[in-house]
C-alpha positions in Angstrom: -119.2 -64.2 32.3 -117.7 -63.5 29.0 -117.8 -60.1 27.5 -120.5 -59.1 25.4 -119.8 -56.1 22.8 -122.5 -53.9 21.4 -122.5 -50.8 19.3 -125.3 -48.4 20.3 -124.3 -45.5 18.1 -126.3 -44.0 15.3 -125.3 -41.8 12.4 -124.9 -38.2 13.9 -125.1 -39.6 17.4 -122.1 -40.1 19.7 -120.5 -43.5 19.1 -120.6 -45.8 22.0 -119.1 -49.3 22.5 -119.8 -51.5 25.5 -118.6 -54.7 27.2 -120.5 -56.4 30.1 -119.0 -58.5 32.9 -120.1 -59.7 36.4 -119.0 -58.9 40.0 -119.9 -61.1 43.0 -119.3 -60.5 46.7 -115.7 -60.9 47.7 -116.8 -63.6 50.5 -118.8 -66.5 49.1 -121.8 -67.1 51.5 -121.7 -70.9 50.8 -124.4 -72.7 53.0 -125.2 -69.4 54.6 -127.1 -68.1 51.4 -130.4 -66.9 52.7 -133.5 -65.0 51.6 -134.2 -61.3 51.9 -137.7 -60.5 52.5 -139.2 -57.5 50.7 -141.4 -55.0 52.6 -144.6 -53.7 51.3 -143.1 -50.6 50.1 -140.6 -52.3 48.3 -142.9 -54.3 46.4 -145.2 -51.2 45.9 -142.3 -49.7 43.9 -141.2 -52.8 42.2 -142.0 -51.4 38.7 -139.9 -48.3 39.0 -136.2 -47.9 38.5 -133.6 -45.3 39.6 -131.0 -44.0 37.2 -128.1 -41.8 38.4 -125.2 -40.4 36.6 -121.9 -38.6 37.8 -119.5 -36.9 35.3 -116.0 -36.7 36.4 -113.2 -34.7 34.8 -110.1 -36.1 32.9 -108.0 -35.3 36.0 -110.2 -37.1 38.3 -110.4 -40.3 36.1 -106.7 -40.1 35.2 -105.0 -43.6 35.1 -108.0 -45.4 36.5 -108.7 -48.8 34.6 -111.9 -50.9 34.6 -110.0 -53.0 37.0 -109.6 -50.3 39.3 -113.1 -49.4 39.1 -114.6 -53.1 39.6 -112.0 -53.8 42.3 -114.0 -52.1 45.3 -117.3 -53.4 44.2 -116.4 -57.0 45.1 -115.9 -56.3 49.0 -118.6 -53.6 48.9 -121.1 -56.5 48.1 -120.3 -58.5 51.2 -122.5 -56.4 53.5 -125.0 -55.9 50.9 -125.5 -59.5 49.8 -129.1 -59.1 48.7 -128.1 -56.6 46.0 -126.2 -59.4 44.2 -129.2 -61.7 44.6 -132.1 -62.6 42.4 -135.7 -62.4 42.6 -137.6 -65.4 43.6 -141.4 -66.2 44.4 -142.5 -67.8 47.6 -144.6 -71.0 47.3 -147.4 -71.2 47.5 -148.4 -67.7 47.9 -146.2 -66.3 44.8 -144.9 -63.3 47.1 -141.6 -62.2 45.6 -138.4 -62.1 47.6 -134.6 -61.9 47.0 -132.6 -65.2 47.1 -129.1 -64.2 48.2 -127.3 -66.4 45.9 -124.3 -64.3 45.0 -125.3 -64.3 41.5 -123.8 -60.7 41.4 -124.1 -57.3 39.6 -123.5 -56.2 36.1 -120.5 -54.0 35.1 -120.6 -52.2 31.8 -117.6 -50.7 30.1 -118.3 -48.2 27.5 -116.4 -45.7 25.4 -117.7 -42.6 23.5 -116.0 -40.8 20.6 -116.9 -37.6 21.9 -115.4 -35.2 24.6 -117.3 -34.1 27.8 -117.6 -30.7 26.3 -119.0 -31.9 23.1 -121.2 -34.3 25.0 -122.7 -31.5 27.1 -123.0 -29.3 24.1 -125.0 -32.0 22.2 -126.7 -33.9 24.8 -126.8 -31.5 27.9 -127.0 -33.5 31.2 -128.7 -36.3 29.6 -129.0 -39.7 31.3 -129.9 -41.7 28.2 -127.0 -43.9 26.9 -125.0 -43.3 29.8 -126.9 -45.8 32.0 -127.8 -49.3 31.0 -131.2 -49.6 30.0 -132.3 -52.5 32.2 -135.6 -53.9 33.8 -136.3 -57.0 35.8 -137.3 -60.0 33.6 -138.7 -61.7 31.8 -136.4 -64.3 33.4 -136.6 -63.0 36.9 -134.4 -65.6 38.3 -131.5 -64.6 36.0 -132.1 -60.7 36.2 -129.5 -58.6 37.9 -130.9 -56.0 40.3 -128.0 -53.5 39.5 -126.1 -52.2 36.5 -123.1 -50.0 37.0 -121.8 -48.5 33.6 -118.6 -46.7 33.1 -118.3 -44.5 30.2 -114.9 -43.0 29.0 -114.8 -39.9 26.9 -112.3 -39.0 24.2 -111.0 -36.5 26.5 -110.4 -38.9 29.4 -113.3 -37.8 31.3 -115.5 -40.4 32.9 -119.2 -40.8 33.6 -120.4 -43.4 36.2 -123.9 -44.4 35.5 -126.2 -46.5 37.8 -129.4 -48.3 37.1 -131.0 -49.5 40.3 -133.9 -51.5 40.9 -136.4 -49.3 43.1 -137.4 -52.6 44.8 -134.0 -52.4 46.6 -134.6 -49.0 47.8 -135.3 -45.4 46.9 -133.1 -42.7 45.1 -131.4 -41.7 48.3 -130.3 -45.3 48.8 -129.1 -45.6 45.3 -127.0 -42.2 45.7 -125.7 -43.5 49.0 -124.7 -46.9 47.6 -122.5 -45.3 44.7 -120.9 -43.0 47.2 -120.2 -46.1 49.3 -118.5 -47.5 46.1 -116.4 -44.3 45.6 -115.4 -44.5 49.4 -114.5 -48.2 49.0 -112.5 -47.1 45.7 -110.5 -44.8 48.1 -109.7 -47.7 50.4 -112.5 -47.2 52.9 -114.5 -50.5 52.7 -117.5 -50.8 54.8 -117.6 -53.5 57.6 -119.2 -56.8 56.5 -122.1 -56.6 58.9 -124.4 -53.7 58.8 -127.3 -52.7 60.8 -130.4 -53.6 59.0 -133.4 -51.3 59.1 -136.8 -52.4 60.6 -138.3 -51.8 57.1 -138.6 -55.5 56.3 -140.4 -56.5 59.3 -143.9 -57.7 58.3 -146.7 -55.4 59.2 -149.3 -56.3 61.9 -153.0 -56.3 60.3 -154.2 -52.8 60.1 -157.7 -52.0 61.2 -158.8 -50.3 58.0 -161.3 -51.4 55.3 -160.6 -52.9 51.8 -159.1 -49.9 49.6 -160.2 -49.1 46.2 -157.9 -47.3 43.7 -160.2 -44.4 43.8 -159.3 -43.7 47.3 -155.6 -43.6 46.8 -155.2 -41.4 43.9 -151.5 -41.7 43.8 -151.3 -45.2 43.3 -152.8 -47.1 40.3 -152.9 -50.8 39.6 -150.7 -51.6 36.7 -151.0 -53.5 33.5 -148.0 -55.5 32.5 -147.6 -57.6 29.3 -145.7 -60.3 31.1 -146.0 -60.9 34.9 -142.3 -61.8 35.0 -141.2 -58.6 33.4 -141.3 -55.9 35.7 -142.3 -52.7 33.8 -145.8 -51.4 33.3 -147.5 -51.3 29.8 -148.2 -48.0 28.4 -149.7 -46.5 25.3 -147.5 -43.1 25.5 -143.9 -42.7 24.9 -142.0 -41.0 28.0 -138.9 -39.5 27.3 -136.5 -37.9 29.8 -134.9 -34.4 29.5 -132.9 -32.2 31.9 -133.1 -28.4 32.5 -130.7 -26.0 34.2 -132.2 -23.3 36.4 -129.5 -20.7 37.7 -129.4 -19.4 41.0 -130.1 -16.0 39.7 -133.0 -17.3 37.7 -134.5 -18.8 41.0 -133.9 -15.4 42.8 -135.7 -13.6 40.0 -138.8 -15.8 40.4 -139.4 -14.4 43.9 -138.3 -11.1 43.9 -141.7 -9.6 43.2 -142.9 -10.8 46.5 -141.9 -9.8 50.2 -143.3 -13.0 51.4 -140.8 -15.3 49.4 -138.2 -15.8 52.2 -140.0 -19.0 53.3 -140.5 -20.5 50.0 -137.8 -23.0 49.1 -136.3 -23.7 45.7 -138.1 -27.0 45.1 -141.4 -25.3 45.7 -140.7 -22.5 43.1 -139.4 -24.9 40.4 -142.2 -27.2 41.0 -144.7 -24.6 40.7 -143.2 -23.0 37.6 -143.4 -26.5 35.8 -146.7 -27.2 37.1 -147.9 -23.8 35.5 -146.3 -24.5 32.3 -147.7 -27.9 32.0 -151.1 -26.9 32.8 -150.9 -24.5 30.0 -149.7 -27.3 27.8 -152.4 -29.4 29.1 -155.2 -26.9 28.5 -157.7 -29.5 27.5 -157.4 -30.9 31.1 -155.0 -29.0 33.3 -153.6 -30.9 36.4 -155.4 -29.7 39.6 -154.0 -31.8 41.8 -150.2 -33.2 42.0 -148.2 -35.7 44.2 -145.2 -34.5 46.0 -142.6 -37.2 46.9 -139.9 -36.3 49.6 -137.4 -38.3 51.4 -136.6 -38.8 55.2 -133.8 -41.2 55.1 -132.4 -40.8 59.0 -129.1 -41.7 57.5 -130.0 -45.2 57.1 -126.9 -47.4 56.3 -128.9 -49.9 54.6 -130.8 -49.5 51.1 -134.4 -48.9 52.0 -137.8 -47.7 50.8 -138.9 -46.6 54.4 -137.9 -43.0 54.0 -140.3 -42.3 51.0 -143.0 -39.9 52.0 -145.9 -38.9 49.5 -148.4 -36.1 49.9 -151.0 -34.5 47.7 -151.6 -30.9 46.7 -154.8 -29.7 45.1 -155.7 -26.4 43.6 -159.1 -24.9 44.2 -161.7 -25.8 41.5 -162.0 -22.1 41.2 -158.5 -21.6 40.5 -156.8 -21.8 36.9 -153.5 -23.4 37.4 -152.4 -22.1 34.1 -153.1 -18.4 34.8 -152.0 -18.6 38.5 -148.8 -16.7 39.8 -145.9 -19.0 40.4 -145.3 -17.9 43.8 -148.9 -18.5 44.9 -148.5 -22.1 43.6 -145.3 -22.4 45.3 -146.9 -21.3 48.7 -149.7 -23.8 48.1 -147.1 -26.7 47.5 -145.3 -25.7 50.8 -148.4 -25.1 52.9 -151.2 -27.5 51.7 -149.8 -30.6 51.5 -151.9 -33.5 52.5 -149.9 -36.4 53.8 -150.7 -39.9 52.4 -150.4 -42.1 55.2 -147.9 -45.0 54.3 -149.5 -47.7 55.8 -152.8 -47.2 53.8 -150.3 -47.4 50.5 -148.8 -50.6 52.1 -152.2 -52.1 52.6 -152.8 -52.3 48.8 -149.8 -54.6 48.5 -150.8 -56.6 51.9 -154.3 -57.2 50.4 -153.0 -58.7 47.2 -150.2 -60.7 49.2 -147.5 -58.9 47.1 -148.7 -60.3 43.6 -150.4 -57.4 42.1 -148.5 -54.6 40.3 -148.7 -50.8 40.8 -147.4 -47.5 39.7 -146.8 -44.7 42.0 -144.6 -42.3 40.0 -146.7 -40.7 37.3 -150.1 -42.0 38.3 -150.7 -38.0 38.9 -148.2 -35.4 38.1 -145.5 -36.0 40.5 -142.6 -33.8 42.0 -139.8 -35.4 43.6 -137.7 -33.2 46.2 -133.9 -34.3 45.9 -132.6 -30.8 46.6 -131.8 -31.4 50.2 -129.6 -34.5 49.5 -126.7 -32.5 48.1 -124.3 -33.9 50.3 -125.1 -37.6 49.3 -125.6 -36.7 45.6 -122.2 -34.9 45.4 -120.5 -37.3 47.8 -119.2 -39.6 45.3 -115.5 -38.7 44.7 -112.6 -39.8 42.4 -109.1 -39.3 43.7 -110.8 -36.6 46.2 -112.6 -34.6 43.5 -116.5 -34.2 43.5 -118.2 -34.9 40.2 -118.5 -32.0 37.6 -122.3 -32.6 37.7 -124.6 -35.3 38.9 -128.2 -36.2 37.8 -131.0 -38.5 38.4 -134.1 -39.8 36.7 -136.9 -42.4 37.4 -137.8 -45.1 34.8 -141.3 -46.8 34.4 -143.3 -43.8 35.4 -147.0 -43.3 34.6 -148.4 -41.1 31.7 -148.9 -37.9 33.9 -145.1 -37.8 34.3 -142.5 -36.9 36.9 -140.3 -34.1 37.7 -137.2 -34.3 39.8 -135.6 -31.3 41.3 -132.0 -31.8 42.5 -128.8 -29.4 43.3 -126.9 -28.3 40.2 -123.1 -28.0 40.5 -121.6 -24.7 41.8 -121.6 -22.0 39.3 -118.1 -20.7 39.3 -119.2 -17.6 37.0 -121.9 -16.8 39.7 -119.8 -16.8 42.7 -120.2 -20.4 43.3 -124.0 -20.4 44.0 -125.9 -23.7 43.4 -128.8 -23.6 40.9 -131.0 -26.5 40.3 -131.5 -29.4 37.8 -134.9 -30.3 36.7 -135.2 -33.6 35.1 -138.5 -34.4 33.8 -140.0 -37.8 32.4 -143.1 -36.8 30.3 -144.9 -37.7 27.1 -142.5 -37.0 24.2 -144.7 -34.1 22.6 -145.2 -32.3 26.1 -141.3 -32.5 26.6 -140.8 -30.5 23.3 -143.4 -28.0 24.2 -142.0 -27.7 27.7 -138.7 -26.9 26.2 -140.0 -24.1 23.9 -142.2 -22.7 26.9 -139.3 -22.5 29.5 -136.8 -21.3 26.9 -139.0 -18.6 25.4 -140.7 -17.2 28.5 -138.1 -18.0 31.2 -134.9 -18.4 29.7 -134.3 -21.8 31.1 -132.1 -24.2 29.0 -130.7 -27.7 29.0 -127.4 -26.7 30.6 -125.3 -23.6 31.5 
């Protein structure tokens, strides 16, 4: 594929120039080209996208060319042939599946006229601009499922940005894939044949009645403007922003209670943001929220089977906006009501995979990525871990989503680890949240 050059810079913004090319599996499948059936959880998540970034120092990226970075992707795609495939629809049902046709993934080469330090000072740990803005469609048969963007900074630093279609697997799967790419870059290419998880076997008929949206509060049928463009229509502009919470700030949040030992950082951070958003949404404070956690079981293959959703509901007599943060944290930790996965899958089964749904952001959703530090920071260049890694979700509903993940080690704080909090919320609420977290809690966009 020929290179396409675009200029995405604006006045007073960092100037970025990009070139796009294609990488295909190293070993052509020939007549062995097959199909990859998508499971019910895959189809339930099809309007969502995972976006990750890893920032590397000039020393880690020194002497690495675009050829060096693209080369390991060819053999890496061999055992993951569906990742380089394209969406098709079964006849006559119309159910989507992936055609393993070796069409490839897209590689974006980008250059920024700022140093890493200048970028962090201006943008914080922002994902915007460093990940290719892609969704599937409107020509599904020609839409890549994955974009990998390499952005070089003026100082020699490098950002590796991944845009990953959630239909392939969850955020853990996305991080795991980019980690395997870094292993392949170091000469450790995975075997051509990998164990495939049982995620994609068809479910047996489940003995439950037809389900309405009101019975599944965390899932909502979506409206899309074009059935071949996999992104939900919305009247609200959703923007993404990242906050940095230091280890000391986390500790200060719980020192007032003797019962804080069993409260994890995710619960504290989620409770704090829940309280602040309840104050911002005083007209209709969110009484119930959704918790999303991952149980990957170290699967080698990308999957959505590890997703687990639960709901937390504050008492009707409780004002979330006036509640103690630690009380809300304990509520999140102890009162979660698990949503049975097969009930969610049944929604897709009843529509034969043709209907569209939103999961993230149907209710205010908190995503726990803090236990995945070994995977998130497992991506290495020349043996060096990234300076910082971040993640966001695209295609979320109007109620918004909050991701909590490990921050890099703070050298000024004895190597202790804080948290990054990446929110995707209505634009006005993001500005209000910045003011509230900054003025009341001293929480900024980066150290």
